[in-house]
C-alpha positions as CSV (number, residue, x, y, z in Angstrom):
1,M,-57.3,5.7,79.8
2,Q,-56.3,8.9,81.2
3,N,-58.1,12.3,80.0
4,V,-54.7,13.6,78.6
5,S,-54.6,15.2,75.0
6,E,-51.3,14.8,74.3
7,I,-51.6,10.7,74.8
8,E,-55.0,10.6,73.0
9,E,-53.9,12.8,70.0
10,L,-51.0,10.4,69.3
11,V,-53.7,7.3,70.0
12,K,-55.8,8.9,67.1
13,L,-52.6,9.4,64.7
14,I,-51.7,6.1,65.0
15,S,-55.1,4.3,64.6
16,K,-55.0,6.0,61.2
17,L,-52.4,3.8,60.2
18,P,-53.0,0.4,58.2
19,G,-54.1,-2.7,60.1
20,L,-54.1,-0.9,63.3
21,G,-57.4,0.3,65.7
22,P,-58.0,2.2,68.7
23,K,-57.0,-0.9,71.1
24,S,-54.0,-1.7,69.0
25,A,-53.0,2.0,69.1
26,K,-53.2,1.9,72.7
27,R,-51.2,-0.4,73.3
28,I,-48.3,1.0,71.0
29,V,-48.7,4.1,72.8
30,L,-48.3,2.6,76.3
31,K,-45.4,0.7,74.9
32,L,-43.6,4.0,73.7
33,I,-44.2,5.6,77.2
34,N,-42.8,3.2,79.0
35,N,-39.3,2.8,76.5
36,R,-39.2,6.7,76.3
37,E,-35.4,6.8,75.9
38,E,-35.3,3.5,73.8
39,L,-38.2,4.1,71.6
40,I,-39.8,7.6,71.9
41,K,-36.2,10.0,71.4
42,P,-34.6,7.5,68.0
43,M,-38.4,7.5,66.7
44,A,-39.0,11.5,67.0
45,K,-35.6,12.1,65.2
46,T,-36.0,9.4,62.1
47,L,-39.5,10.6,61.7
48,A,-38.4,13.8,61.4
49,E,-35.7,13.0,59.2
50,V,-37.8,11.1,57.1
51,Y,-39.9,14.5,56.9
52,K,-36.9,16.5,56.0
53,N,-35.5,14.2,53.5
54,I,-37.5,11.9,51.7
55,S,-40.3,12.5,49.3
56,R,-41.5,10.8,46.0
57,C,-39.4,11.0,42.4
58,K,-41.4,13.4,40.3
59,I,-40.6,11.3,37.4
60,C,-40.8,7.9,38.4
61,G,-42.9,7.7,41.7
62,T,-40.8,5.8,44.2
63,L,-39.3,6.9,47.1
64,K,-36.1,9.3,46.8
65,S,-33.3,10.8,49.1
66,N,-33.6,14.5,48.7
67,V,-29.8,14.4,49.1
68,E,-28.7,10.8,47.3
69,G,-31.2,11.5,44.4
70,C,-33.6,8.6,43.3
71,N,-32.1,5.1,43.3
72,N,-34.6,3.5,41.1
73,C,-34.5,6.0,38.1
74,E,-31.0,8.3,38.6
75,N,-29.2,4.6,38.8
76,N,-26.4,5.1,36.2
77,K,-24.2,2.2,38.1
78,Q,-26.7,-1.1,36.3
79,K,-28.3,-0.1,33.3
80,F,-31.4,-2.0,32.7
81,N,-33.9,-2.7,29.5
82,K,-36.7,-3.4,31.4
83,I,-39.2,-1.1,33.5
84,C,-41.7,-2.7,35.9
85,V,-45.3,-0.7,36.5
86,V,-46.9,-0.9,39.9
87,E,-49.6,1.3,41.2
88,S,-47.7,1.7,44.8
89,I,-44.3,1.5,46.5
90,G,-45.7,-1.1,48.6
91,D,-46.8,-3.0,45.2
92,Q,-42.8,-2.4,44.0
93,W,-40.9,-3.2,47.8
94,S,-43.2,-6.4,47.5
95,I,-41.9,-7.2,43.9
96,E,-38.2,-6.2,45.4
97,N,-38.3,-8.8,48.6
98,S,-39.3,-11.9,45.5
99,N,-35.6,-11.4,44.2
100,I,-37.4,-12.1,40.7
101,Y,-37.2,-8.7,38.6
102,N,-34.2,-6.8,38.0
103,G,-34.6,-3.9,36.6
104,Y,-36.4,0.0,36.9
105,F,-39.3,0.3,38.5
106,H,-42.6,3.2,37.7
107,I,-44.8,3.5,40.2
108,L,-47.7,5.3,39.1
109,G,-49.7,6.3,42.7
110,G,-52.8,5.3,42.1
111,T,-55.1,3.6,39.4
112,V,-57.2,5.9,36.8
113,S,-60.4,5.1,38.4
114,S,-59.0,6.1,41.9
115,V,-61.2,8.7,44.0
116,G,-59.7,12.0,43.3
117,K,-56.6,11.0,41.1
118,R,-56.3,12.3,37.7
119,K,-54.5,10.4,34.5
120,E,-52.1,13.9,35.0
121,D,-51.5,12.3,38.2
122,L,-50.4,8.8,37.8
123,L,-46.3,9.8,36.1
124,V,-47.8,8.3,32.4
125,N,-46.4,11.6,30.5
126,S,-42.8,10.6,32.6
127,L,-43.4,6.9,32.1
128,V,-43.4,7.5,27.9
129,E,-40.4,9.9,28.4
130,R,-38.3,7.2,30.4
131,V,-38.5,4.9,27.5
132,K,-37.3,6.8,24.6
133,K,-34.9,8.6,26.9
134,D,-33.5,5.2,28.3
135,K,-34.3,3.5,25.3
136,I,-36.3,0.7,26.5
137,E,-37.0,-2.6,25.5
138,E,-39.9,-4.0,27.5
139,V,-42.5,-2.7,29.7
140,I,-44.0,-4.8,32.4
141,I,-47.1,-4.0,33.5
142,A,-48.0,-5.2,37.4
143,T,-50.8,-3.2,38.3
144,S,-53.7,-5.6,40.4
145,A,-56.1,-7.5,38.9
146,T,-59.0,-5.7,39.6
147,V,-61.3,-3.3,37.1
148,E,-59.5,0.2,38.0
149,G,-56.2,-2.0,37.8
150,M,-56.7,-3.6,34.1
151,T,-58.1,0.2,33.4
152,T,-55.1,1.4,34.3
153,A,-53.0,-0.9,31.9
154,Y,-54.9,-0.2,28.8
155,Y,-54.7,3.4,29.5
156,I,-50.7,3.0,29.7
157,T,-50.8,0.1,26.6
158,D,-52.7,3.2,24.5
159,S,-49.9,5.9,25.6
160,L,-47.0,3.5,24.5
161,K,-48.5,2.7,21.5
162,D,-46.1,5.1,19.4
163,T,-43.2,4.0,21.4
164,N,-42.6,0.6,19.6
165,V,-41.7,-1.0,23.2
166,K,-43.0,-4.5,23.8
167,V,-45.5,-4.1,26.6
168,S,-46.3,-7.0,28.7
169,K,-48.6,-8.2,31.5
170,L,-48.3,-10.1,34.6
171,A,-50.4,-13.5,33.6
172,Q,-50.7,-17.0,35.2
173,G,-50.9,-16.7,38.8
174,L,-52.6,-13.5,39.0
175,P,-56.1,-13.8,40.5
176,V,-59.1,-11.6,39.4
177,G,-58.9,-9.1,41.9
178,G,-55.8,-9.9,43.6
179,E,-54.2,-6.9,44.9
180,I,-49.9,-7.2,44.1
181,E,-48.8,-6.4,47.3
182,N,-50.7,-8.9,49.1
183,L,-49.1,-11.9,46.6
184,D,-47.3,-14.0,48.1
185,D,-43.2,-14.9,46.2
186,G,-44.5,-17.8,44.5
187,T,-47.6,-16.2,42.8
188,L,-45.1,-13.1,42.2
189,F,-42.8,-15.5,40.4
190,S,-45.8,-17.4,37.9
191,A,-46.9,-14.1,36.7
192,F,-43.7,-12.6,35.7
193,K,-42.6,-15.6,34.3
194,N,-45.9,-16.4,32.6
195,R,-46.1,-13.0,31.3
196,N,-47.9,-12.2,27.8
197,G,-47.9,-9.3,25.2
198,V,-50.5,-6.7,25.2
199,G,-51.7,-4.1,22.9
200,N,-49.9,-4.1,19.4
201,N,-46.4,-5.0,20.2
């Protein structure tokens, strides 16, 4: 590859994306360069707009428009009585795409045991406030079936014990060690349908 600093830097950045290594990054960079007007120009404009206008909601944790507000927790057109708690926005998207759940989401942004993550960073306090404020009847904990995910589920359940809300957790169909984002629709459907109550609720 030619020793062009701009290209090398772009390859380094793209290779940091999930599932992409240096070889894939080089192919992507070549595709971009060969399609400057069709790809690079509109992509640069869109990336700048995303950087400027999209951020993580400090209340529910999902992505929101700084212009239009949060479509998840500020949704006044539809009132739901359920909140599904997930670890990441990728988990939220997977569940939304499966069309098996209709309600609010609450994105933690990690797990209790995640490296560098403090319990305060996981928006659990704002979850408790949402349950009280929005008169939520059920909180569905959809954390992964990993040690970290289960530890986080226990922490959430304990945090909600004084709210009298029904707390349930995804059950059958969710394999041990499985991550929500990687599950197929059938497995997610089974896990939601057969969710179990947890704690003292």
